[in-house]
C-alpha positions as protocol buffer text, in pm:
chain_id: "A"
residue {
  index: 1
  type: UNK
  ca { x: 0 y: 0 z: 0 }
}
residue {
  index: 2
  type: UNK
  ca { x: 145 y: 337 z: -100 }
}
residue {
  index: 3
  type: UNK
  ca { x: 186 y: 626 z: 142 }
}
residue {
  index: 4
  type: UNK
  ca { x: -123 y: 797 z: -4 }
}
residue {
  index: 5
  type: UNK
  ca { x: -349 y: 495 z: 54 }
}
residue {
  index: 6
  type: UNK
  ca { x: -583 y: 529 z: 350 }
}
residue {
  index: 7
  type: UNK
  ca { x: -863 y: 328 z: 510 }
}
residue {
  index: 8
  type: UNK
  ca { x: -1111 y: 462 z: 764 }
}
residue {
  index: 9
  type: UNK
  ca { x: -1324 y: 246 z: 995 }
}
residue {
  index: 10
  type: UNK
  ca { x: -1497 y: 291 z: 1329 }
}
residue {
  index: 11
  type: UNK
  ca { x: -1257 y: 225 z: 1613 }
}
residue {
  index: 12
  type: UNK
  ca { x: -1281 y: -104 z: 1809 }
}
residue {
  index: 13
  type: UNK
  ca { x: -1421 y: 74 z: 2116 }
}
residue {
  index: 14
  type: UNK
  ca { x: -1746 y: 144 z: 1931 }
}
residue {
  index: 15
  type: UNK
  ca { x: -1775 y: -223 z: 1832 }
}
residue {
  index: 16
  type: UNK
  ca { x: -1715 y: -339 z: 2189 }
}
residue {
  index: 17
  type: UNK
  ca { x: -1971 y: -95 z: 2329 }
}
residue {
  index: 18
  type: UNK
  ca { x: -2244 y: -198 z: 2083 }
}
residue {
  index: 19
  type: UNK
  ca { x: -2164 y: -568 z: 2127 }
}
residue {
  index: 20
  type: UNK
  ca { x: -2183 y: -540 z: 2505 }
}
residue {
  index: 21
  type: UNK
  ca { x: -2509 y: -346 z: 2484 }
}
residue {
  index: 22
  type: UNK
  ca { x: -2665 y: -610 z: 2255 }
}
residue {
  index: 23
  type: UNK
  ca { x: -2561 y: -898 z: 2481 }
}
residue {
  index: 24
  type: UNK
  ca { x: -2690 y: -712 z: 2787 }
}
residue {
  index: 25
  type: UNK
  ca { x: -3029 y: -641 z: 2627 }
}
residue {
  index: 26
  type: UNK
  ca { x: -3072 y: -1002 z: 2515 }
}
residue {
  index: 27
  type: UNK
  ca { x: -2969 y: -1128 z: 2860 }
}
residue {
  index: 28
  type: UNK
  ca { x: -3229 y: -906 z: 3029 }
}
residue {
  index: 29
  type: UNK
  ca { x: -3492 y: -1027 z: 2779 }
}
residue {
  index: 30
  type: UNK
  ca { x: -3402 y: -1390 z: 2852 }
}
residue {
  index: 31
  type: UNK
  ca { x: -3435 y: -1333 z: 3226 }
}
residue {
  index: 32
  type: UNK
  ca { x: -3773 y: -1165 z: 3180 }
}
residue {
  index: 33
  type: UNK
  ca { x: -3904 y: -1445 z: 2958 }
}
residue {
  index: 34
  type: UNK
  ca { x: -3788 y: -1703 z: 3217 }
}
residue {
  index: 35
  type: UNK
  ca { x: -3916 y: -1514 z: 3521 }
}
residue {
  index: 36
  type: UNK
  ca { x: -4276 y: -1646 z: 3521 }
}
residue {
  index: 37
  type: UNK
  ca { x: -4148 y: -2005 z: 3504 }
}
residue {
  index: 38
  type: UNK
  ca { x: -3878 y: -1955 z: 3766 }
}
residue {
  index: 39
  type: UNK
  ca { x: -4106 y: -1768 z: 4005 }
}
residue {
  index: 40
  type: UNK
  ca { x: -4401 y: -1999 z: 3944 }
}
residue {
  index: 41
  type: UNK
  ca { x: -4628 y: -1700 z: 3895 }
}
residue {
  index: 42
  type: UNK
  ca { x: -4976 y: -1759 z: 3762 }
}
residue {
  index: 43
  type: UNK
  ca { x: -5108 y: -1402 z: 3742 }
}
residue {
  index: 44
  type: UNK
  ca { x: -5188 y: -1353 z: 3370 }
}
residue {
  index: 45
  type: UNK
  ca { x: -5169 y: -972 z: 3386 }
}
residue {
  index: 46
  type: UNK
  ca { x: -4827 y: -976 z: 3554 }
}
residue {
  index: 47
  type: UNK
  ca { x: -4698 y: -1237 z: 3310 }
}
residue {
  index: 48
  type: UNK
  ca { x: -4823 y: -1028 z: 3019 }
}
residue {
  index: 49
  type: UNK
  ca { x: -4642 y: -716 z: 3146 }
}
residue {
  index: 50
  type: UNK
  ca { x: -4320 y: -914 z: 3197 }
}
residue {
  index: 51
  type: UNK
  ca { x: -4353 y: -1069 z: 2852 }
}
residue {
  index: 52
  type: UNK
  ca { x: -4410 y: -734 z: 2681 }
}
residue {
  index: 53
  type: UNK
  ca { x: -4111 y: -585 z: 2863 }
}
residue {
  index: 54
  type: UNK
  ca { x: -3903 y: -883 z: 2748 }
}
residue {
  index: 55
  type: UNK
  ca { x: -4008 y: -829 z: 2387 }
}
residue {
  index: 56
  type: UNK
  ca { x: -3911 y: -460 z: 2411 }
}
residue {
  index: 57
  type: UNK
  ca { x: -3569 y: -547 z: 2554 }
}
residue {
  index: 58
  type: UNK
  ca { x: -3515 y: -807 z: 2280 }
}
residue {
  index: 59
  type: UNK
  ca { x: -3609 y: -540 z: 2025 }
}
residue {
  index: 60
  type: UNK
  ca { x: -3346 y: -307 z: 2167 }
}
residue {
  index: 61
  type: UNK
  ca { x: -3098 y: -596 z: 2151 }
}
residue {
  index: 62
  type: UNK
  ca { x: -3174 y: -647 z: 1782 }
}
residue {
  index: 63
  type: UNK
  ca { x: -3133 y: -274 z: 1716 }
}
residue {
  index: 64
  type: UNK
  ca { x: -2793 y: -276 z: 1888 }
}
residue {
  index: 65
  type: UNK
  ca { x: -2697 y: -581 z: 1682 }
}
residue {
  index: 66
  type: UNK
  ca { x: -2792 y: -404 z: 1360 }
}
residue {
  index: 67
  type: UNK
  ca { x: -2591 y: -103 z: 1475 }
}
residue {
  index: 68
  type: UNK
  ca { x: -2293 y: -331 z: 1537 }
}
residue {
  index: 69
  type: UNK
  ca { x: -2327 y: -476 z: 1186 }
}
residue {
  index: 70
  type: UNK
  ca { x: -2332 y: -122 z: 1047 }
}
residue {
  index: 71
  type: UNK
  ca { x: -2019 y: -23 z: 1239 }
}
residue {
  index: 72
  type: UNK
  ca { x: -1828 y: -341 z: 1144 }
}
residue {
  index: 73
  type: UNK
  ca { x: -1912 y: -328 z: 772 }
}
residue {
  index: 74
  type: UNK
  ca { x: -1868 y: 45 z: 716 }
}
residue {
  index: 75
  type: UNK
  ca { x: -1532 y: 135 z: 569 }
}
residue {
  index: 76
  type: UNK
  ca { x: -1397 y: 396 z: 329 }
}
residue {
  index: 77
  type: UNK
  ca { x: -1064 y: 351 z: 148 }
}
residue {
  index: 78
  type: UNK
  ca { x: -848 y: 538 z: -98 }
}
residue {
  index: 79
  type: UNK
  ca { x: -636 y: 287 z: -289 }
}
residue {
  index: 80
  type: UNK
  ca { x: -418 y: 433 z: -557 }
}
residue {
  index: 81
  type: UNK
  ca { x: -652 y: 628 z: -786 }
}
residue {
  index: 82
  type: UNK
  ca { x: -973 y: 463 z: -664 }
}
residue {
  index: 83
  type: UNK
  ca { x: -1226 y: 528 z: -388 }
}
residue {
  index: 84
  type: UNK
  ca { x: -1355 y: 200 z: -244 }
}
residue {
  index: 85
  type: UNK
  ca { x: -1624 y: 201 z: 24 }
}
residue {
  index: 86
  type: UNK
  ca { x: -1895 y: -2 z: 189 }
}
residue {
  index: 87
  type: UNK
  ca { x: -2152 y: 228 z: 347 }
}
residue {
  index: 88
  type: UNK
  ca { x: -2510 y: 204 z: 479 }
}
residue {
  index: 89
  type: UNK
  ca { x: -2754 y: 297 z: 207 }
}
residue {
  index: 90
  type: UNK
  ca { x: -3097 y: 234 z: 358 }
}
residue {
  index: 91
  type: UNK
  ca { x: -3280 y: 11 z: 605 }
}
residue {
  index: 92
  type: UNK
  ca { x: -3593 y: -200 z: 594 }
}
residue {
  index: 93
  type: UNK
  ca { x: -3903 y: -131 z: 800 }
}
residue {
  index: 94
  type: UNK
  ca { x: -3761 y: -378 z: 1054 }
}
residue {
  index: 95
  type: UNK
  ca { x: -3452 y: -152 z: 1074 }
}
residue {
  index: 96
  type: UNK
  ca { x: -3226 y: -411 z: 907 }
}
residue {
  index: 97
  type: UNK
  ca { x: -2940 y: -214 z: 742 }
}
residue {
  index: 98
  type: UNK
  ca { x: -2864 y: -248 z: 372 }
}
residue {
  index: 99
  type: UNK
  ca { x: -2527 y: -146 z: 230 }
}
residue {
  index: 100
  type: UNK
  ca { x: -2386 y: 0 z: -89 }
}
residue {
  index: 101
  type: UNK
  ca { x: -2046 y: -102 z: -227 }
}
residue {
  index: 102
  type: UNK
  ca { x: -1870 y: 183 z: -405 }
}
residue {
  index: 103
  type: UNK
  ca { x: -1575 y: 147 z: -644 }
}
residue {
  index: 104
  type: UNK
  ca { x: -1515 y: 483 z: -809 }
}
residue {
  index: 105
  type: UNK
  ca { x: -1207 y: 623 z: -984 }
}
residue {
  index: 106
  type: UNK
  ca { x: -1106 y: 948 z: -814 }
}
residue {
  index: 107
  type: UNK
  ca { x: -1082 y: 1112 z: -1156 }
}
residue {
  index: 108
  type: UNK
  ca { x: -1458 y: 1064 z: -1200 }
}
residue {
  index: 109
  type: UNK
  ca { x: -1542 y: 1271 z: -892 }
}
residue {
  index: 110
  type: UNK
  ca { x: -1663 y: 1617 z: -993 }
}
residue {
  index: 111
  type: UNK
  ca { x: -1725 y: 1751 z: -643 }
}
residue {
  index: 112
  type: UNK
  ca { x: -1699 y: 1657 z: -276 }
}
residue {
  index: 113
  type: UNK
  ca { x: -1976 y: 1818 z: -73 }
}
residue {
  index: 114
  type: UNK
  ca { x: -2059 y: 1837 z: 295 }
}
residue {
  index: 115
  type: UNK
  ca { x: -2351 y: 1993 z: 474 }
}
residue {
  index: 116
  type: UNK
  ca { x: -2505 y: 2024 z: 817 }
}
residue {
  index: 117
  type: UNK
  ca { x: -2846 y: 1862 z: 851 }
}
residue {
  index: 118
  type: UNK
  ca { x: -3108 y: 1957 z: 1108 }
}
residue {
  index: 119
  type: UNK
  ca { x: -3374 y: 1695 z: 1179 }
}
residue {
  index: 120
  type: UNK
  ca { x: -3634 y: 1617 z: 1442 }
}
residue {
  index: 121
  type: UNK
  ca { x: -3615 y: 1307 z: 1658 }
}
residue {
  index: 122
  type: UNK
  ca { x: -3886 y: 1249 z: 1921 }
}
residue {
  index: 123
  type: UNK
  ca { x: -3986 y: 1611 z: 1874 }
}
residue {
  index: 124
  type: UNK
  ca { x: -3636 y: 1744 z: 1950 }
}
residue {
  index: 125
  type: UNK
  ca { x: -3401 y: 1916 z: 1705 }
}
residue {
  index: 126
  type: UNK
  ca { x: -3074 y: 1737 z: 1634 }
}
residue {
  index: 127
  type: UNK
  ca { x: -2782 y: 1802 z: 1401 }
}
residue {
  index: 128
  type: UNK
  ca { x: -2555 y: 1582 z: 1193 }
}
residue {
  index: 129
  type: UNK
  ca { x: -2282 y: 1645 z: 938 }
}
residue {
  index: 130
  type: UNK
  ca { x: -2319 y: 1464 z: 607 }
}
residue {
  index: 131
  type: UNK
  ca { x: -2077 y: 1393 z: 320 }
}
residue {
  index: 132
  type: UNK
  ca { x: -2154 y: 1311 z: -40 }
}
residue {
  index: 133
  type: UNK
  ca { x: -1989 y: 1301 z: -383 }
}
residue {
  index: 134
  type: UNK
  ca { x: -2106 y: 1403 z: -728 }
}
residue {
  index: 135
  type: UNK
  ca { x: -1960 y: 1208 z: -1020 }
}
residue {
  index: 136
  type: UNK
  ca { x: -1865 y: 1349 z: -1357 }
}
residue {
  index: 137
  type: UNK
  ca { x: -2187 y: 1190 z: -1488 }
}
residue {
  index: 138
  type: UNK
  ca { x: -2396 y: 1391 z: -1240 }
}
residue {
  index: 139
  type: UNK
  ca { x: -2479 y: 1108 z: -997 }
}
residue {
  index: 140
  type: UNK
  ca { x: -2480 y: 1202 z: -629 }
}
residue {
  index: 141
  type: UNK
  ca { x: -2351 y: 935 z: -391 }
}
residue {
  index: 142
  type: UNK
  ca { x: -2413 y: 972 z: -17 }
}
residue {
  index: 143
  type: UNK
  ca { x: -2114 y: 847 z: 181 }
}
residue {
  index: 144
  type: UNK
  ca { x: -2192 y: 882 z: 551 }
}
residue {
  index: 145
  type: UNK
  ca { x: -2319 y: 1115 z: 822 }
}
residue {
  index: 146
  type: UNK
  ca { x: -2211 y: 1190 z: 1179 }
}
residue {
  index: 147
  type: UNK
  ca { x: -2475 y: 1282 z: 1436 }
}
residue {
  index: 148
  type: UNK
  ca { x: -2373 y: 1543 z: 1691 }
}
residue {
  index: 149
  type: UNK
  ca { x: -2297 y: 1380 z: 2024 }
}
residue {
  index: 150
  type: UNK
  ca { x: -2045 y: 1173 z: 2220 }
}
residue {
  index: 151
  type: UNK
  ca { x: -2072 y: 857 z: 2005 }
}
residue {
  index: 152
  type: UNK
  ca { x: -1765 y: 750 z: 1809 }
}
residue {
  index: 153
  type: UNK
  ca { x: -1760 y: 898 z: 1460 }
}
residue {
  index: 154
  type: UNK
  ca { x: -1570 y: 873 z: 1135 }
}
residue {
  index: 155
  type: UNK
  ca { x: -1337 y: 1174 z: 1075 }
}
residue {
  index: 156
  type: UNK
  ca { x: -1552 y: 1353 z: 819 }
}
residue {
  index: 157
  type: UNK
  ca { x: -1317 y: 1648 z: 762 }
}
residue {
  index: 158
  type: UNK
  ca { x: -1017 y: 1419 z: 710 }
}
residue {
  index: 159
  type: UNK
  ca { x: -1202 y: 1187 z: 472 }
}
residue {
  index: 160
  type: UNK
  ca { x: -1351 y: 1473 z: 272 }
}
residue {
  index: 161
  type: UNK
  ca { x: -1011 y: 1642 z: 240 }
}
residue {
  index: 162
  type: UNK
  ca { x: -836 y: 1321 z: 131 }
}
residue {
  index: 163
  type: UNK
  ca { x: -1097 y: 1239 z: -135 }
}
residue {
  index: 164
  type: UNK
  ca { x: -1101 y: 1597 z: -263 }
}
residue {
  index: 165
  type: UNK
  ca { x: -721 y: 1604 z: -281 }
}
residue {
  index: 166
  type: UNK
  ca { x: -712 y: 1278 z: -475 }
}
residue {
  index: 167
  type: UNK
  ca { x: -981 y: 1404 z: -714 }
}
residue {
  index: 168
  type: UNK
  ca { x: -815 y: 1744 z: -759 }
}
residue {
  index: 169
  type: UNK
  ca { x: -1116 y: 1941 z: -634 }
}
residue {
  index: 170
  type: UNK
  ca { x: -1209 y: 2147 z: -328 }
}
residue {
  index: 171
  type: UNK
  ca { x: -1454 y: 2043 z: -57 }
}
residue {
  index: 172
  type: UNK
  ca { x: -1778 y: 2237 z: -101 }
}
residue {
  index: 173
  type: UNK
  ca { x: -1983 y: 2342 z: 203 }
}
residue {
  index: 174
  type: UNK
  ca { x: -2354 y: 2324 z: 120 }
}
residue {
  index: 175
  type: UNK
  ca { x: -2461 y: 2500 z: 440 }
}
residue {
  index: 176
  type: UNK
  ca { x: -2731 y: 2395 z: 687 }
}
residue {
  index: 177
  type: UNK
  ca { x: -3061 y: 2239 z: 577 }
}
residue {
  index: 178
  type: UNK
  ca { x: -3374 y: 2091 z: 727 }
}
residue {
  index: 179
  type: UNK
  ca { x: -3410 y: 1728 z: 623 }
}
residue {
  index: 180
  type: UNK
  ca { x: -3631 y: 1426 z: 684 }
}
residue {
  index: 181
  type: UNK
  ca { x: -3363 y: 1177 z: 577 }
}
residue {
  index: 182
  type: UNK
  ca { x: -3337 y: 916 z: 857 }
}
residue {
  index: 183
  type: UNK
  ca { x: -2956 y: 897 z: 873 }
}
residue {
  index: 184
  type: UNK
  ca { x: -2979 y: 568 z: 1063 }
}
residue {
  index: 185
  type: UNK
  ca { x: -2650 y: 376 z: 1103 }
}
residue {
  index: 186
  type: UNK
  ca { x: -2465 y: 677 z: 957 }
}
residue {
  index: 187
  type: UNK
  ca { x: -2650 y: 667 z: 625 }
}
residue {
  index: 188
  type: UNK
  ca { x: -2612 y: 975 z: 404 }
}
residue {
  index: 189
  type: UNK
  ca { x: -2883 y: 1078 z: 160 }
}
residue {
  index: 190
  type: UNK
  ca { x: -2807 y: 1068 z: -212 }
}
residue {
  index: 191
  type: UNK
  ca { x: -3078 y: 1325 z: -280 }
}
residue {
  index: 192
  type: UNK
  ca { x: -2979 y: 1675 z: -171 }
}
residue {
  index: 193
  type: UNK
  ca { x: -3286 y: 1865 z: -289 }
}
residue {
  index: 194
  type: UNK
  ca { x: -3330 y: 2073 z: 31 }
}
residue {
  index: 195
  type: UNK
  ca { x: -3249 y: 2443 z: 13 }
}
residue {
  index: 196
  type: UNK
  ca { x: -2988 y: 2583 z: 257 }
}
residue {
  index: 197
  type: UNK
  ca { x: -3114 y: 2795 z: 546 }
}
residue {
  index: 198
  type: UNK
  ca { x: -3014 y: 3158 z: 571 }
}
residue {
  index: 199
  type: UNK
  ca { x: -2745 y: 3230 z: 832 }
}
residue {
  index: 200
  type: UNK
  ca { x: -2987 y: 3364 z: 1093 }
}
residue {
  index: 201
  type: UNK
  ca { x: -3212 y: 3057 z: 1071 }
}
residue {
  index: 202
  type: UNK
  ca { x: -2910 y: 2825 z: 1069 }
}
residue {
  index: 203
  type: UNK
  ca { x: -2770 y: 2985 z: 1386 }
}
residue {
  index: 204
  type: UNK
  ca { x: -3107 y: 2951 z: 1560 }
}
residue {
  index: 205
  type: UNK
  ca { x: -3128 y: 2582 z: 1467 }
}
residue {
  index: 206
  type: UNK
  ca { x: -2771 y: 2519 z: 1588 }
}
residue {
  index: 207
  type: UNK
  ca { x: -2837 y: 2687 z: 1924 }
}
residue {
  index: 208
  type: UNK
  ca { x: -3154 y: 2479 z: 1974 }
}
residue {
  index: 209
  type: UNK
  ca { x: -2967 y: 2157 z: 1886 }
}
residue {
  index: 210
  type: UNK
  ca { x: -2689 y: 2241 z: 2132 }
}
residue {
  index: 211
  type: UNK
  ca { x: -2949 y: 2292 z: 2408 }
}
residue {
  index: 212
  type: UNK
  ca { x: -3103 y: 1955 z: 2318 }
}
residue {
  index: 213
  type: UNK
  ca { x: -2762 y: 1789 z: 2350 }
}
residue {
  index: 214
  type: UNK
  ca { x: -2698 y: 1964 z: 2683 }
}
residue {
  index: 215
  type: UNK
  ca { x: -3034 y: 1851 z: 2823 }
}
residue {
  index: 216
  type: UNK
  ca { x: -2971 y: 1492 z: 2710 }
}
residue {
  index: 217
  type: UNK
  ca { x: -2623 y: 1498 z: 2866 }
}
residue {
  index: 218
  type: UNK
  ca { x: -2762 y: 1636 z: 3193 }
}
residue {
  index: 219
  type: UNK
  ca { x: -3026 y: 1364 z: 3209 }
}
residue {
  index: 220
  type: UNK
  ca { x: -2763 y: 1094 z: 3152 }
}
residue {
  index: 221
  type: UNK
  ca { x: -2545 y: 1237 z: 3432 }
}
residue {
  index: 222
  type: UNK
  ca { x: -2849 y: 1258 z: 3661 }
}
residue {
  index: 223
  type: UNK
  ca { x: -2933 y: 891 z: 3601 }
}
residue {
  index: 224
  type: UNK
  ca { x: -2572 y: 791 z: 3669 }
}
residue {
  index: 225
  type: UNK
  ca { x: -2567 y: 998 z: 3989 }
}
residue {
  index: 226
  type: UNK
  ca { x: -2895 y: 848 z: 4111 }
}
residue {
  index: 227
  type: UNK
  ca { x: -2767 y: 495 z: 4045 }
}
residue {
  index: 228
  type: UNK
  ca { x: -2444 y: 573 z: 4231 }
}
residue {
  index: 229
  type: UNK
  ca { x: -2639 y: 700 z: 4531 }
}
residue {
  index: 230
  type: UNK
  ca { x: -2882 y: 409 z: 4542 }
}
């Protein structure tokens, strides 16, 4: 591999965290499913509540497993004069991730574009950074997106700069937009039809998203503190 060749993947810590979370969720679900038999309970209403809770925990376990698959399979490489990547493209209604394999000569990349995407999740405003390419034939290819927060991320700036350098173009900033693209598992949309917000609106959205992140962080710390005191 030449000095210019690079490969980017999620670090092992993210894989370990998701793997542990999946095992934990499935273990809790197994305990809940076994509880009525172990306890010898015969109350149908209590058994139903325990069973439903077990199904929910198993669902979370599956979601963590799908996230782990996404993290393990995602990779972006520059090899010689080619961009090779495996990235999440979409997911089924059961949240099973589907992937796209990209093999694209760098010389066929017309532009490398990034943008900031504002989206609503559970009624709250969140932000993510998204990266895409446009080929010389006019096709847009979504590479990946990073949601704002403490979770491990791919180095978007570094990847964008390396691809742009290899293609002999500059990285274009497409501003901040409102989008409904799901972005699950780091998926990036290949349809950038949304119009950028003006600077005043973009600043307002960013401030609101930062407050959302601060509230979420405070709640997590509160839960940890309560558990430590109990």
